[in-house]
C-alpha positions in Angstrom: 28.9 -14.3 -18.4 27.6 -17.4 -20.4 24.1 -16.0 -20.5 24.9 -12.8 -22.2 26.1 -14.4 -25.5 23.0 -16.6 -25.6 20.8 -13.5 -25.5 22.8 -11.7 -28.1 22.9 -14.7 -30.5 19.1 -15.1 -30.0 18.5 -11.5 -30.9 20.8 -11.4 -33.9 19.3 -14.5 -35.2 15.8 -12.9 -35.1 17.3 -9.9 -36.9 18.8 -12.0 -39.7 15.6 -13.9 -40.2 13.4 -10.9 -40.6 15.8 -8.4 -42.3 16.7 -10.5 -45.3 13.3 -10.5 -47.1 12.5 -9.6 -50.7 11.8 -5.9 -51.0 8.6 -4.5 -52.5 8.1 -1.1 -54.1 4.5 -0.2 -53.6 2.9 3.3 -53.4 1.3 4.0 -50.1 -1.8 6.0 -49.6 -1.6 9.4 -48.1 -3.0 8.3 -44.8 -0.9 5.1 -44.4 2.7 6.3 -45.0 3.7 6.6 -41.4 5.2 3.8 -39.3 3.7 2.3 -37.2 0.6 2.6 -39.3 -1.7 3.1 -36.3 -1.8 4.9 -32.9 1.3 7.1 -33.4 1.7 9.0 -30.1 2.7 12.6 -29.6 5.8 11.6 -27.5 7.3 9.3 -30.2 6.4 11.7 -33.0 8.2 14.6 -31.3 11.2 12.3 -31.0 11.4 11.8 -34.7 9.5 8.5 -34.5 12.5 6.8 -32.9 10.9 4.7 -30.2 11.2 0.9 -30.7 14.1 0.7 -28.2 12.7 3.0 -25.6 11.8 1.6 -22.2 8.1 1.0 -21.5 6.8 3.8 -19.3 3.5 4.9 -21.0 0.8 3.7 -23.3 3.0 3.9 -26.4 4.8 0.6 -25.7 1.8 -1.4 -26.8 1.7 0.2 -30.2 5.5 0.7 -30.9 7.1 -2.4 -29.4 5.1 -4.8 -27.2 8.3 -6.2 -25.7 8.5 -3.0 -23.6 5.3 -4.0 -21.8 7.6 -6.0 -19.6 9.0 -2.8 -18.2 5.7 -1.9 -16.5 5.2 -2.4 -12.8 3.6 -5.6 -11.4 0.4 -3.9 -10.7 -2.4 -2.6 -12.8 -2.6 1.0 -14.0 -5.5 2.5 -15.9 -5.7 5.5 -18.2 -8.8 7.0 -19.8 -9.7 9.7 -22.3 -6.4 10.1 -24.1 -7.3 12.1 -27.1 -4.5 13.2 -29.4 -5.3 15.9 -31.9 -3.0 16.7 -34.8 -3.3 19.1 -37.7 -1.3 20.8 -40.4 -0.8 24.5 -40.3 -4.0 25.7 -42.2 -6.0 22.5 -41.9 -8.7 23.7 -39.5 -10.0 26.6 -41.7 -9.6 24.4 -44.8 -11.8 21.6 -43.6 -14.1 23.7 -41.5 -14.8 26.6 -43.9 -13.2 26.3 -47.4 -14.6 22.8 -48.3 -18.0 23.6 -46.9 -18.2 26.8 -48.8 -17.1 25.0 -52.0 -19.9 22.4 -51.5 -22.5 25.2 -50.9 -21.3 27.2 -54.0 -21.4 24.1 -56.3 -24.9 23.1 -55.1 -26.1 26.7 -55.6 -24.8 27.0 -59.1 -27.4 27.4 -61.8 -26.2 24.8 -64.3 -23.4 22.4 -65.1 -21.2 25.0 -66.6 -21.5 27.2 -63.5 -20.7 24.2 -61.3 -17.5 23.4 -63.3 -16.4 27.1 -63.1 -16.8 27.1 -59.3 -14.9 23.8 -59.1 -12.1 24.9 -61.4 -11.7 28.3 -59.6 -11.3 26.5 -56.3 -8.8 24.0 -57.7 -6.8 26.8 -59.3 -6.7 28.9 -56.2 -5.6 25.9 -54.0 -3.2 24.1 -56.4 -0.3 22.6 -54.4 -2.2 22.6 -51.2 -2.1 19.6 -48.8 -3.9 19.6 -45.5 -4.6 16.9 -42.9 -6.2 16.5 -39.5 -6.3 13.6 -37.2 -7.6 12.5 -33.8 -6.6 9.3 -32.0 -6.2 7.8 -28.6 -7.1 4.9 -26.2 -10.6 5.2 -24.9 -9.2 3.1 -22.0 -6.0 1.3 -21.4 -4.9 -1.2 -18.8 -1.2 -1.6 -18.2 0.6 -4.4 -16.3 4.1 -6.0 -16.6 2.7 -9.2 -18.2 -0.5 -8.0 -20.0 -1.7 -4.8 -21.4 -5.0 -4.1 -23.2 -6.5 -1.0 -24.9 -9.7 0.0 -26.5 -8.7 2.6 -29.1 -9.9 4.7 -32.0 -8.3 7.0 -34.6 -9.0 9.0 -37.6 -6.8 10.7 -40.1 -8.1 12.8 -43.0 -6.1 14.3 -45.9 -7.1 16.6 -48.7 -4.7 17.3 -51.5 -4.7 19.4 -54.7 -1.3 18.4 -56.1 -2.0 18.2 -59.8 -1.6 21.5 -61.6 -2.6 20.0 -64.9 -6.2 19.2 -64.0 -8.9 20.2 -61.6 -8.9 17.3 -59.1 -9.2 16.9 -55.4 -7.8 13.9 -53.7 -9.7 13.0 -50.4 -8.7 10.3 -48.0 -10.2 9.7 -44.6 -9.3 6.5 -42.7 -11.1 5.8 -39.4 -10.4 2.7 -37.4 -10.8 1.4 -33.9 -10.9 -1.8 -31.9 -9.1 -3.7 -29.2 -5.4 -4.3 -28.9 -4.0 -6.8 -26.4 -0.3 -7.3 -25.7 1.8 -9.5 -23.5 5.6 -9.6 -22.8 8.0 -11.8 -20.9 11.6 -11.3 -19.8 14.5 -13.8 -19.9 17.8 -13.7 -18.0 16.7 -11.0 -15.5 15.0 -9.1 -18.3 18.2 -8.8 -20.3 16.0 -10.1 -23.2 12.4 -9.1 -23.5 9.9 -10.4 -26.1 6.4 -9.3 -26.7 3.3 -10.0 -28.8 0.3 -7.8 -29.5 -3.0 -8.9 -31.2 -5.4 -6.3 -32.6 -9.0 -6.7 -33.7 -10.0 -3.8 -35.9 -12.9 -2.2 -37.6 -12.0 0.2 -40.5 -14.0 2.9 -42.4 -12.2 4.2 -45.5 -13.0 7.1 -47.9 -10.6 7.3 -50.9 -11.9 9.5 -53.6 -10.6 11.6 -56.5 -13.2 14.2 -57.2 -13.2 15.5 -60.8 -15.3 17.8 -63.0 -17.4 14.9 -64.0 -18.3 14.1 -60.3 -19.4 17.7 -59.9 -21.8 17.4 -62.9 -23.3 14.0 -62.5 -24.2 14.3 -58.8 -27.1 16.3 -57.5 -25.2 17.3 -54.3 -21.4 17.7 -54.0 -21.3 15.2 -51.1 -22.8 12.5 -53.4 -19.4 12.3 -55.1 -18.1 10.7 -51.9 -18.7 7.1 -50.9 -19.2 6.7 -47.1 -20.1 3.0 -47.1 -16.7 1.2 -47.2 -16.4 -0.6 -43.9 -14.3 -3.7 -43.1 -13.2 -5.8 -40.1 -9.8 -7.5 -39.6 -7.1 -8.9 -37.4 -3.4 -8.1 -37.0 -0.3 -9.2 -35.1 2.7 -7.3 -33.9 5.9 -8.9 -32.6 8.8 -7.2 -30.7 12.0 -7.9 -28.9 14.4 -5.7 -26.8 17.8 -6.7 -25.4 20.3 -5.2 -23.1 23.8 -6.4 -23.5 25.7 -5.6 -20.2 29.4 -5.6 -20.3 31.6 -4.8 -17.3 32.8 -1.4 -18.4 31.9 1.8 -16.7 31.2 3.7 -19.9 29.0 0.9 -21.2 27.0 0.6 -18.0 26.6 4.4 -17.9 25.1 4.4 -21.4 22.9 1.4 -20.7 22.3 0.6 -24.4 19.2 -1.3 -25.7 18.7 -2.8 -29.1 15.2 -3.6 -30.5 13.5 -5.4 -33.3 9.8 -5.2 -34.2 7.7 -6.7 -36.9 4.4 -4.8 -37.0 1.3 -6.0 -38.9 3.0 -9.3 -39.6 2.2 -10.5 -43.1 0.1 -7.4 -43.6 -3.0 -6.8 -41.5 -5.9 -7.8 -43.7 -9.6 -7.0 -43.5 -11.6 -10.1 -44.3 -15.1 -9.1 -43.5 -16.9 -6.2 -45.1 -15.8 -4.0 -48.1 -12.4 -3.5 -49.6 -10.7 -1.0 -47.2 -7.1 -1.8 -48.1 -4.6 -3.5 -45.9 -2.0 -2.3 -43.4 1.5 -3.1 -44.8 4.0 -5.0 -42.7 6.8 -2.9 -41.2 10.1 -4.2 -39.8 12.1 -1.9 -37.5 15.6 -2.2 -36.1 16.2 0.2 -33.2 18.9 1.3 -30.7 18.9 3.5 -27.6 21.1 4.7 -24.8 20.1 6.1 -21.5 22.8 8.3 -19.9 21.8 10.3 -16.8 23.2 13.8 -15.9 22.7 15.1 -12.4 19.0 14.6 -11.7 18.1 14.5 -15.4 17.2 11.3 -17.2 18.0 11.2 -20.9 17.3 8.9 -23.8 18.9 9.0 -27.2 17.3 6.7 -29.8 17.7 5.7 -33.4 15.3 3.6 -35.6 15.5 2.2 -39.1 11.8 1.6 -40.1 10.2 -0.2 -43.0 13.4 -2.1 -43.7 11.7 -4.5 -46.2 10.3 -1.7 -48.3 12.2 -0.4 -51.4 12.3 3.3 -50.4 15.0 5.9 -50.0 17.3 5.6 -46.9 16.1 8.9 -45.5 12.5 7.6 -45.3 13.7 4.8 -43.0 15.9 6.9 -40.7 14.5 8.3 -37.4 16.5 10.0 -34.6 15.2 11.2 -31.3 16.3 12.6 -27.9 14.4 13.1 -24.7 15.6 14.7 -21.4 13.3 14.4 -18.3 13.5 15.9 -14.9 11.7 13.5 -12.6 10.3 13.9 -9.1 9.9 17.7 -9.3 7.2 17.9 -6.7 4.0 16.3 -5.4 1.8 18.0 -8.0 4.1 18.1 -11.0 5.8 14.8 -11.0 8.1 15.3 -14.1 8.8 17.5 -17.1 10.3 16.5 -20.4 11.8 18.2 -23.5 12.1 16.2 -26.8 13.6 16.7 -30.2 14.1 14.5 -33.2 14.6 14.0 -37.0 12.1 11.9 -38.8 12.4 11.2 -42.6 14.6 14.3 -42.9 12.2 16.7 -41.0 12.8 18.2 -37.6 10.5 17.6 -34.7 10.3 18.7 -31.1 7.9 19.1 -28.1 7.5 18.8 -24.4 5.6 16.8 -21.8 4.3 17.6 -18.3 3.2 14.8 -16.0 1.0 16.1 -13.2 -0.5 14.1 -10.4 -3.9 13.5 -12.0 -3.2 14.1 -15.7 -0.5 14.6 -18.2 0.0 16.8 -21.2 2.1 16.2 -24.4 2.5 18.7 -27.2 4.8 19.3 -30.1 5.4 19.6 -33.8 6.9 17.4 -36.6 7.1 17.2 -40.3 5.4 14.8 -42.7 6.0 14.3 -46.4 3.3 15.4 -48.8 4.7 13.9 -52.0 5.3 10.3 -53.0 9.1 10.8 -52.9 11.3 12.0 -50.0 11.9 15.6 -49.3 9.5 16.9 -51.9 7.4 19.1 -49.7 6.9 19.1 -46.0 3.5 19.3 -44.2 4.2 20.9 -40.8 2.1 19.1 -38.2 1.1 20.2 -34.7 -0.2 17.9 -32.0 -1.7 17.9 -28.5 -2.5 15.1 -26.1 -4.2 15.0 -22.7 -4.4 11.9 -20.4 -5.8 11.0 -17.0 -5.6 7.8 -15.0 -4.5 6.0 -11.9 
């Protein structure tokens, strides 16, 4: 019993060191408001984003809490071609048709006045509109109890017309990719797990506010957009998970886990290339229980994210639940249903793990405004994976 208090004291000491930091109130870009800031998986998103204290069982551990890498088996597993596609309700026709038609109409206009009229008419017809699309996934990922590595890519693009007082279009598109390598180690029979992840990134950023002036001074509509901002950088994630076992049946049945992560420690900066912004540090404190019913395995999790940021409580609060039926058959190995609450918006989805591939799908809400609960963007996502 002497080892348990040591683990608990160690974990609480880490929590104290990292939670009591000066808060900052900084506006975040449309593409970088989520947490973690990169490689958000469909499974965590449909669980309301509450994932830091979840056991490591898939590729998400590397990106949400590297300490959970220690839950992997002591043999190598590989996965390939894991694209995750996400989009808001009317994003596909907006990006694929409406914007292209706008560019064609502006370029075909006879003079500057006609160009402004086309632009103003589009802005008036779409005022209040916010759409986004994204694609992400590990190109390849290697998973092992002591080391995990991934080559990954992601893109998230947003288009917003949120200012009714003027004709402006806010366009953001962030693309980044690189290599992330993580390692974890367990102490006291894995009652305490700590992990570290290093990431080497390349980033391309488009951040434009298109106005009437841009329409007039550029020969083509696309000339108003700069495509040349590219940078390269390095980041660090730290994580810890702890199980505090007490000799009580109810406690053992719940099997509680607490977690602490510090992602993008000290902000992930891009030192080479153009100014493509930085990824803000995010501190998360999480908790999860794992009660089982009959053949069903369940997980109930809660996260408080971005603790050092001066934002409303609801933006920090994430709640998630997953119920899984394992070992269904030789071809369908398991099926899962998920639900959650992230930043005040409901989420839900399902997962099917087949012998040679897996499928995750679901929906979740994302805030459009700069304040909480202003206006929801309802997102939908789909992920396919294969591996061995």
